[in-house]
C-alpha positions as CSV (number, residue, x, y, z in Angstrom):
1,X,103.9,108.9,49.8
2,X,102.6,110.9,46.8
3,X,98.9,111.3,46.4
4,X,97.7,110.1,42.9
5,X,94.7,111.6,41.1
6,X,93.4,110.2,37.8
7,X,91.6,112.5,35.3
8,X,89.3,110.8,32.8
9,X,86.7,112.0,30.4
10,X,85.6,111.7,26.7
11,X,87.6,113.4,24.0
12,X,87.3,117.1,24.4
13,X,85.4,117.0,27.7
14,X,87.8,119.5,29.3
15,X,90.5,117.4,30.9
16,X,93.4,119.6,29.9
17,X,91.5,122.8,30.9
18,X,90.8,121.2,34.3
19,X,94.4,120.1,34.7
20,X,95.6,123.7,34.1
21,X,93.1,124.9,36.8
22,X,94.5,122.2,39.1
23,X,98.1,123.4,38.5
24,X,97.1,126.9,39.5
25,X,95.1,125.7,42.5
26,X,98.0,123.6,43.7
27,X,100.7,126.1,43.0
28,X,103.4,125.8,45.6
29,X,103.2,122.1,45.9
30,X,105.5,119.6,44.2
31,X,103.6,117.9,41.4
32,X,104.2,115.4,38.7
33,X,102.1,115.0,35.5
34,X,101.5,112.1,33.2
35,X,99.7,113.2,30.0
36,X,98.3,110.5,27.7
37,X,97.1,110.8,24.2
38,X,95.9,108.2,21.6
39,X,97.7,109.9,18.8
40,X,101.4,109.7,18.1
41,X,101.5,113.5,18.0
42,X,101.3,115.1,21.4
43,X,99.0,118.2,21.5
44,X,97.8,118.4,25.1
45,X,101.4,118.7,26.4
46,X,101.8,122.0,24.5
47,X,98.6,123.3,26.1
48,X,99.5,122.6,29.7
49,X,101.0,125.4,31.8
50,X,104.8,125.3,31.8
51,X,105.3,128.0,34.5
52,X,105.0,125.7,37.5
53,X,108.3,125.5,39.4
54,X,109.5,122.0,39.9
55,X,106.7,120.3,38.0
56,X,107.7,117.2,36.1
57,X,105.7,116.2,33.1
58,X,105.8,112.9,31.2
59,X,103.9,112.5,27.9
60,X,102.7,109.1,26.8
61,X,101.4,109.0,23.3
62,X,100.2,106.6,20.7
63,X,97.7,104.6,22.8
64,X,95.9,104.3,26.1
65,X,97.9,103.9,29.3
66,X,95.4,101.1,30.2
67,X,96.1,99.2,27.0
68,X,98.9,96.7,26.6
69,X,100.4,98.9,23.9
70,X,101.8,101.4,26.3
71,X,100.8,100.2,29.8
72,X,104.4,99.2,30.6
73,X,105.5,102.8,29.9
74,X,102.7,104.0,32.2
75,X,104.0,101.7,35.0
76,X,107.6,102.8,34.4
77,X,106.5,106.4,34.6
78,X,104.7,106.0,37.9
79,X,107.6,104.1,39.4
80,X,110.0,106.9,38.2
81,X,107.8,109.7,39.8
82,X,107.3,107.7,43.0
83,X,111.0,108.4,43.8
84,X,110.8,112.1,43.4
85,X,109.2,113.0,46.8
86,X,106.2,114.7,45.1
87,X,103.1,115.9,46.9
88,X,100.7,115.0,44.1
89,X,100.9,113.1,40.8
90,X,98.1,113.9,38.3
91,X,97.4,111.6,35.4
92,X,95.4,112.9,32.4
93,X,94.2,109.8,30.6
94,X,93.3,109.8,26.9
95,X,89.7,110.4,26.0
96,X,88.7,106.8,25.3
97,X,90.6,105.4,28.3
98,X,88.9,102.6,30.3
99,X,90.3,102.9,33.9
100,X,88.9,99.6,35.2
101,X,92.3,98.2,35.8
102,X,93.9,101.1,37.7
103,X,94.0,99.3,41.1
104,X,95.6,96.3,39.4
105,X,98.2,98.5,37.9
106,X,99.0,100.1,41.3
107,X,99.3,96.6,42.8
108,X,101.7,95.7,40.0
109,X,103.8,98.7,40.8
110,X,104.0,97.7,44.4
111,X,105.1,94.2,43.5
112,X,107.7,95.3,40.9
113,X,109.3,98.2,42.8
114,X,107.8,98.5,46.3
115,X,106.6,102.0,45.3
116,X,103.2,103.0,46.7
117,X,100.8,105.8,46.0
118,X,98.0,107.2,48.1
119,X,95.4,106.8,45.4
120,X,92.7,109.5,45.8
121,X,90.5,108.1,43.0
122,X,89.4,109.3,39.6
123,X,87.6,112.5,38.6
124,X,85.7,112.1,35.4
125,X,84.8,115.1,33.1
126,X,81.5,114.6,31.2
127,X,80.7,116.6,28.1
128,X,77.0,117.6,28.8
129,X,76.4,118.1,25.0
130,X,77.8,114.8,23.6
131,X,77.6,112.3,26.5
132,X,74.1,111.1,25.6
133,X,75.1,110.5,22.0
134,X,78.2,108.4,22.8
135,X,77.3,106.6,26.1
136,X,75.6,103.6,24.4
137,X,78.2,103.4,21.7
138,X,81.4,103.5,23.8
139,X,81.9,101.2,26.8
140,X,84.9,103.3,28.0
141,X,82.6,106.3,28.7
142,X,80.5,104.2,31.0
143,X,83.6,102.8,32.7
144,X,85.0,106.3,33.2
145,X,81.9,107.3,35.2
146,X,81.7,103.9,37.0
147,X,85.3,104.2,38.3
148,X,85.1,107.8,39.5
149,X,84.8,109.3,42.9
150,X,83.4,112.5,41.4
151,X,82.0,113.7,38.0
152,X,82.4,117.2,36.6
153,X,79.4,117.8,34.3
154,X,81.1,120.3,32.0
155,X,80.0,122.6,29.2
156,X,76.6,123.1,30.9
157,X,76.2,126.4,29.0
158,X,75.7,124.4,25.7
159,X,72.6,122.5,26.7
160,X,69.2,123.2,28.4
161,X,68.1,122.2,31.9
162,X,66.2,119.2,30.5
163,X,69.3,117.6,29.0
164,X,71.4,118.4,32.1
165,X,68.9,116.6,34.2
166,X,68.9,113.6,31.8
167,X,72.7,113.4,31.8
168,X,72.8,113.6,35.6
169,X,70.2,110.8,35.8
170,X,72.4,108.7,33.5
171,X,75.5,109.4,35.7
172,X,73.6,108.4,38.9
173,X,72.4,105.2,37.2
174,X,76.0,104.2,36.5
175,X,77.5,105.5,39.7
176,X,75.0,106.6,42.4
177,X,77.7,107.4,44.9
178,X,79.8,109.8,42.8
179,X,79.4,113.5,43.6
180,X,78.3,115.6,40.5
181,X,79.6,119.1,40.0
182,X,78.1,121.2,37.2
183,X,80.6,123.5,35.5
184,X,81.6,125.6,32.5
185,X,85.3,125.5,31.4
186,X,85.9,122.9,34.1
187,X,85.9,125.6,36.9
188,X,85.8,123.3,39.9
189,X,88.1,123.1,42.9
190,X,89.9,119.8,43.1
191,X,90.7,120.4,46.7
192,X,87.0,120.6,47.4
193,X,86.4,117.4,45.6
194,X,89.2,115.6,47.5
195,X,87.8,116.9,50.8
196,X,84.5,115.1,50.1
197,X,84.2,111.5,51.4
198,X,85.4,109.2,48.7
199,X,82.9,106.4,47.8
200,X,84.1,102.8,47.6
201,X,85.7,102.1,44.3
202,X,84.2,99.5,41.9
203,X,86.0,96.2,41.8
204,X,88.9,95.9,39.4
205,X,88.3,94.3,36.0
206,X,90.0,93.8,32.7
207,X,90.1,97.1,30.7
208,X,88.3,97.3,27.4
209,X,91.2,99.2,25.9
210,X,93.0,96.9,23.4
211,X,94.9,97.3,20.2
212,X,91.8,96.3,18.2
213,X,89.5,98.7,20.0
214,X,91.7,101.8,19.3
215,X,90.0,104.4,17.2
216,X,91.7,105.3,13.9
217,X,93.7,108.4,14.4
218,X,95.5,110.4,11.7
219,X,97.8,113.5,11.8
220,X,97.5,116.1,9.0
221,X,100.7,118.0,8.4
222,X,101.4,120.8,5.9
223,X,103.6,123.9,5.7
224,X,100.9,125.7,3.6
225,X,99.1,128.7,5.2
226,X,95.4,129.1,4.4
227,X,92.8,131.6,5.4
228,X,90.9,131.1,8.6
229,X,87.7,130.9,6.6
230,X,89.0,128.1,4.4
231,X,90.3,126.3,7.4
232,X,86.9,126.6,9.1
233,X,85.2,125.2,6.0
234,X,87.6,122.2,6.0
235,X,87.0,121.5,9.6
236,X,83.2,121.7,9.2
237,X,83.4,119.3,6.2
238,X,85.3,116.6,8.2
239,X,83.4,117.1,11.5
240,X,80.7,114.4,10.8
241,X,83.4,111.7,10.4
242,X,85.3,112.6,13.6
243,X,85.1,112.2,17.4
244,X,87.7,114.9,18.0
245,X,90.0,117.2,16.1
246,X,92.8,119.2,17.8
247,X,96.1,120.7,17.1
248,X,97.8,123.8,15.6
249,X,97.1,125.1,12.1
250,X,99.1,127.6,10.0
251,X,96.9,130.3,8.6
252,X,97.5,133.5,6.6
253,X,97.0,135.5,9.9
254,X,99.1,133.4,12.1
255,X,99.0,130.0,13.9
256,X,95.7,128.9,15.3
257,X,95.0,126.5,18.2
258,X,92.2,124.2,17.0
259,X,89.8,122.2,19.2
260,X,86.7,120.6,17.8
261,X,84.3,118.0,19.3
262,X,81.5,117.0,17.0
263,X,80.4,120.2,15.3
264,X,81.5,122.5,18.2
265,X,84.7,124.3,16.9
266,X,87.0,126.6,18.8
267,X,89.7,128.4,16.9
268,X,92.1,130.6,18.9
269,X,95.3,132.5,18.2
270,X,98.4,130.6,19.2
271,X,101.4,132.8,19.7
272,X,104.1,130.2,19.4
273,X,105.7,130.2,15.9
274,X,105.3,126.5,15.0
275,X,106.8,125.6,11.7
276,X,103.8,123.9,10.2
277,X,100.2,122.6,10.7
278,X,100.0,119.6,13.0
279,X,96.4,118.5,13.3
280,X,95.3,115.3,15.1
281,X,92.0,113.8,13.8
282,X,90.3,111.0,15.7
283,X,87.9,109.1,13.4
284,X,84.4,108.0,14.2
285,X,84.2,106.2,10.8
286,X,87.2,104.0,10.9
287,X,89.7,104.0,8.0
288,X,87.3,105.9,5.8
289,X,88.6,109.0,7.6
290,X,91.6,109.1,5.2
291,X,89.4,109.6,2.1
292,X,87.1,112.0,4.0
293,X,90.1,114.2,5.0
294,X,91.8,114.1,1.6
295,X,88.6,115.0,-0.2
296,X,88.0,118.0,2.1
297,X,91.7,119.0,2.0
298,X,91.6,119.4,-1.8
299,X,89.0,122.2,-1.3
300,X,91.2,124.0,1.2
301,X,94.8,123.4,0.3
302,X,96.6,124.0,-3.0
303,X,99.3,121.5,-2.3
304,X,98.9,117.9,-1.1
305,X,98.8,117.4,2.6
306,X,100.7,114.7,4.5
307,X,98.5,112.2,6.4
308,X,100.0,109.6,8.7
């Protein structure tokens, strides 16, 4: 029976970075991966290590695995991986996933196929900088902490001790039994987490992930290359209207891997020669994001960009 570990956490909290650490830590074991993104364009899959012998990865895009929109695909994926004699299956949920129904989903799988998993619980990554801002606005963030056996308090280098203490107090209020691990770049041992006694899981309930609660997400595409400075100005201009921006951008000095949460931007060289810019933008202002992006793009790009 495969062990199943769920990774949750807000947009940009460090889930993909943590998953890459896990793959290194569990090298030599047979693993399966399910990577979930809200957008229709998969970015995280390209950032996950591809050098793990025998690893099987399934990407589920365009919705949350806990929402009816793609839950059936999630169930089918888990049933498929259950037949592969894997040691572990790691599921990276999308940033606004509400995992309240995970135990119900596993019950459904047993009923449908007889397949069973040894569910080891969820590990939630918390962004120390932005968690206080979004906790009261987004129910999914509270549920992610509530349904976790452990919380990785990540990006601790971006805040002072006072805010760290406040965030830890909020986490303990939601889930007093979850172990809290402070970290930067999600450098925490999953084996150590799994060796800790797991607290009893909160009772299953209906997830808050629905079609109507999905954030507006757009993908910007263009073949035009711009300077890194112009790209940075564009990203800074749209930042106030976004939860998260990620993807790959074509510049005059090569392709760049873009990761932005709020106003915190990371722009790194990306060696793969992708044909064009593919940038996923998750809106915090609803459909207004289209006009915000188009307005900012006119100051950065000579040619019209494609938004979908």
